[in-house]
KOLKE-762114 format. One line per field, with one value per residue: residue in three letters; z negated, x, y of N, C-alpha, C in turn; residue number from 0. Coordinates in nm, 3 decimals. Example, Ala and Ser with C-alpha at 12.3 -4.5 7.8 and 13.67 -1.06 7.14 Angstrom:
// residues 2
rest c(ALA, SER)
n.w c(-0.780, -0.708)
n.u c(1.319, 1.285)
n.v c(-0.569, -0.225)
ca.w c(-0.780, -0.714)
ca.u c(1.230, 1.367)
ca.v c(-0.450, -0.106)
c.w c(-0.780, -0.787)
c.u c(1.320, 1.290)
c.v c(-0.330, 0.003)
nr c(0, 1)
END
This chain:
// residues 77
rest c(MET, LYS, ASN, SER, THR, THR, ILE, SER, ILE, ASP, LEU, ALA, LYS, THR, VAL, PHE, GLN, VAL, ALA, LEU, PHE, ASN, LYS, TYR, GLY, VAL, LEU, LYS, SER, ASN, ASP, ASN, TRP, LEU, THR, LEU, THR, LYS, ASP, PHE, ARG, ARG, LEU, PHE, HIS, GLY, ALA, VAL, GLY, HIS, SER, ASP, VAL, LEU, THR, ASP, TYR, CYS, GLU, HIS, LYS, GLY, LEU, LYS, ARG, ARG, THR, ASN, VAL, ASN, CYS, CYS, ASP, LYS, LEU, LEU, ALA)
n.w c(-8.871, -8.885, -8.720, -8.864, -9.080, -8.955, -8.860, -9.103, -9.211, -9.015, -9.045, -9.309, -9.276, -9.110, -9.274, -9.477, -9.331, -9.258, -9.510, -9.587, -9.389, -9.457, -9.720, -9.689, -9.522, -9.243, -9.025, -8.844, -8.832, -8.950, -8.748, -8.559, -8.613, -8.498, -8.225, -8.219, -8.306, -8.115, -7.862, -7.859, -7.714, -7.458, -7.482, -7.577, -7.462, -7.543, -7.781, -8.091, -8.298, -8.513, -8.354, -8.404, -8.489, -8.261, -8.089, -8.203, -8.169, -7.887, -7.819, -7.941, -7.790, -7.544, -7.369, -7.138, -7.142, -7.366, -7.419, -7.486, -7.662, -7.656, -7.707, -7.959, -8.108, -8.094, -8.213, -8.444, -8.772)
n.u c(17.600, 17.342, 17.192, 17.183, 17.030, 16.789, 16.719, 16.685, 16.467, 16.271, 16.259, 16.167, 15.911, 15.795, 15.802, 15.634, 15.393, 15.344, 15.308, 15.071, 14.895, 14.896, 14.796, 14.530, 14.432, 14.431, 14.561, 14.575, 14.801, 15.136, 15.315, 15.180, 15.187, 15.410, 15.357, 15.128, 15.230, 15.424, 15.302, 15.051, 14.913, 14.923, 14.777, 14.520, 14.248, 14.041, 13.776, 13.861, 13.836, 13.655, 13.456, 13.177, 13.150, 13.239, 13.034, 12.813, 12.909, 12.922, 12.652, 12.550, 12.679, 12.576, 12.705, 12.772, 12.960, 13.188, 13.487, 13.821, 13.762, 13.865, 14.141, 14.124, 14.008, 14.215, 14.435, 14.356, 14.218)
n.v c(8.355, 8.447, 8.275, 8.031, 8.112, 8.174, 7.920, 7.789, 7.928, 7.870, 7.591, 7.575, 7.689, 7.495, 7.267, 7.354, 7.383, 7.115, 7.006, 7.137, 7.037, 6.765, 6.776, 6.866, 6.677, 6.707, 6.596, 6.288, 6.137, 6.164, 6.212, 6.355, 6.626, 6.743, 6.730, 6.893, 7.143, 7.204, 7.180, 7.303, 7.508, 7.404, 7.169, 7.238, 7.429, 7.592, 7.588, 7.428, 7.145, 6.914, 6.657, 6.676, 6.940, 7.073, 7.001, 7.139, 7.400, 7.419, 7.387, 7.618, 7.816, 7.758, 7.587, 7.324, 7.124, 6.965, 7.074, 6.964, 6.755, 6.489, 6.530, 6.650, 6.441, 6.255, 6.385, 6.522, 6.473)
ca.w c(-8.996, -8.861, -8.662, -8.970, -9.158, -8.873, -8.859, -9.237, -9.223, -8.930, -9.108, -9.426, -9.227, -9.060, -9.390, -9.542, -9.248, -9.271, -9.644, -9.583, -9.308, -9.535, -9.837, -9.651, -9.436, -9.109, -8.924, -8.857, -8.847, -8.975, -8.623, -8.475, -8.638, -8.402, -8.099, -8.234, -8.317, -7.994, -7.738, -7.888, -7.602, -7.341, -7.509, -7.604, -7.382, -7.590, -7.922, -8.147, -8.423, -8.510, -8.243, -8.442, -8.491, -8.122, -8.034, -8.252, -8.105, -7.746, -7.816, -7.975, -7.678, -7.421, -7.281, -7.104, -7.166, -7.483, -7.382, -7.591, -7.756, -7.661, -7.776, -8.101, -8.170, -8.103, -8.293, -8.570, -8.851)
ca.u c(17.527, 17.201, 17.129, 17.153, 16.920, 16.669, 16.686, 16.636, 16.332, 16.184, 16.243, 16.081, 15.775, 15.748, 15.779, 15.514, 15.278, 15.320, 15.253, 14.931, 14.820, 14.881, 14.712, 14.390, 14.394, 14.403, 14.621, 14.562, 14.935, 15.240, 15.384, 15.100, 15.215, 15.509, 15.284, 15.041, 15.304, 15.501, 15.224, 14.913, 14.854, 14.911, 14.677, 14.387, 14.213, 13.911, 13.750, 13.929, 13.777, 13.596, 13.361, 13.045, 13.159, 13.245, 12.898, 12.736, 12.962, 12.882, 12.508, 12.531, 12.728, 12.508, 12.797, 12.728, 13.069, 13.272, 13.628, 13.918, 13.715, 13.958, 14.264, 14.091, 13.990, 14.344, 14.535, 14.303, 14.145)
ca.v c(8.340, 8.476, 8.158, 7.934, 8.167, 8.157, 7.778, 7.757, 7.984, 7.791, 7.461, 7.595, 7.707, 7.367, 7.180, 7.407, 7.348, 6.971, 6.984, 7.179, 6.941, 6.643, 6.803, 6.879, 6.566, 6.759, 6.511, 6.143, 6.081, 6.264, 6.239, 6.444, 6.767, 6.791, 6.751, 7.010, 7.268, 7.233, 7.179, 7.341, 7.585, 7.317, 7.066, 7.292, 7.547, 7.639, 7.561, 7.311, 7.100, 6.780, 6.645, 6.726, 7.086, 7.116, 6.986, 7.254, 7.520, 7.420, 7.414, 7.758, 7.897, 7.720, 7.517, 7.189, 7.028, 6.987, 7.061, 6.932, 6.654, 6.377, 6.573, 6.670, 6.310, 6.188, 6.454, 6.571, 6.373)
c.w c(-8.976, -8.805, -8.768, -9.058, -9.084, -8.873, -8.995, -9.257, -9.139, -8.990, -9.230, -9.384, -9.181, -9.175, -9.463, -9.464, -9.260, -9.407, -9.650, -9.504, -9.387, -9.652, -9.800, -9.552, -9.294, -9.001, -8.950, -8.884, -8.872, -8.848, -8.536, -8.496, -8.538, -8.268, -8.108, -8.235, -8.189, -7.871, -7.755, -7.769, -7.476, -7.359, -7.519, -7.525, -7.420, -7.738, -7.966, -8.278, -8.410, -8.405, -8.280, -8.447, -8.349, -8.055, -8.076, -8.184, -7.960, -7.731, -7.843, -7.859, -7.547, -7.321, -7.258, -7.135, -7.291, -7.441, -7.505, -7.685, -7.767, -7.736, -7.925, -8.171, -8.188, -8.206, -8.430, -8.642, -8.832)
c.u c(17.378, 17.129, 17.094, 17.040, 16.789, 16.625, 16.628, 16.494, 16.234, 16.158, 16.151, 15.935, 15.717, 15.716, 15.652, 15.388, 15.244, 15.258, 15.105, 14.846, 14.794, 14.787, 14.564, 14.345, 14.362, 14.452, 14.594, 14.696, 15.034, 15.315, 15.309, 15.132, 15.314, 15.444, 15.198, 15.119, 15.379, 15.413, 15.080, 14.848, 14.836, 14.798, 14.535, 14.364, 14.077, 13.899, 13.818, 13.862, 13.725, 13.485, 13.222, 13.041, 13.166, 13.109, 12.811, 12.779, 12.914, 12.732, 12.479, 12.570, 12.657, 12.599, 12.750, 12.833, 13.145, 13.417, 13.710, 13.875, 13.813, 14.086, 14.237, 14.076, 14.123, 14.436, 14.486, 14.226, 13.996)
c.v c(8.360, 8.353, 8.054, 7.982, 8.149, 8.011, 7.738, 7.808, 7.904, 7.653, 7.471, 7.612, 7.575, 7.272, 7.224, 7.370, 7.200, 6.940, 7.025, 7.081, 6.813, 6.662, 6.804, 6.772, 6.608, 6.662, 6.364, 6.079, 6.193, 6.300, 6.339, 6.591, 6.823, 6.820, 6.876, 7.141, 7.304, 7.253, 7.225, 7.411, 7.501, 7.216, 7.120, 7.420, 7.601, 7.613, 7.431, 7.275, 6.959, 6.776, 6.697, 6.879, 7.140, 7.104, 7.104, 7.383, 7.530, 7.444, 7.560, 7.850, 7.865, 7.651, 7.375, 7.084, 7.067, 6.966, 7.029, 6.820, 6.539, 6.413, 6.592, 6.536, 6.237, 6.251, 6.501, 6.462, 6.388)
nr c(0, 1, 2, 3, 4, 5, 6, 7, 8, 9, 10, 11, 12, 13, 14, 15, 16, 17, 18, 19, 20, 21, 22, 23, 24, 25, 26, 27, 28, 29, 30, 31, 32, 33, 34, 35, 36, 37, 38, 39, 40, 41, 42, 43, 44, 45, 46, 47, 48, 49, 50, 51, 52, 53, 54, 55, 56, 57, 58, 59, 60, 61, 62, 63, 64, 65, 66, 67, 68, 69, 70, 71, 72, 73, 74, 75, 76)
END
């Protein structure tokens, strides 16, 4: 019985996350949420956001390269 409860809670969290992503236009595609939730740590190894925000962040930190820009452009709106 505990396993079905855990699955129900996990499913509810996932549905809620997708609803938030859709409401605020975070994702370019509804399919991207699965990639983001399952592989976030593998895909991103630093700051995450829109390319203009990453540019500002890197300038502020004195970084020469904007890491994660391609992944952010592909997966985020």
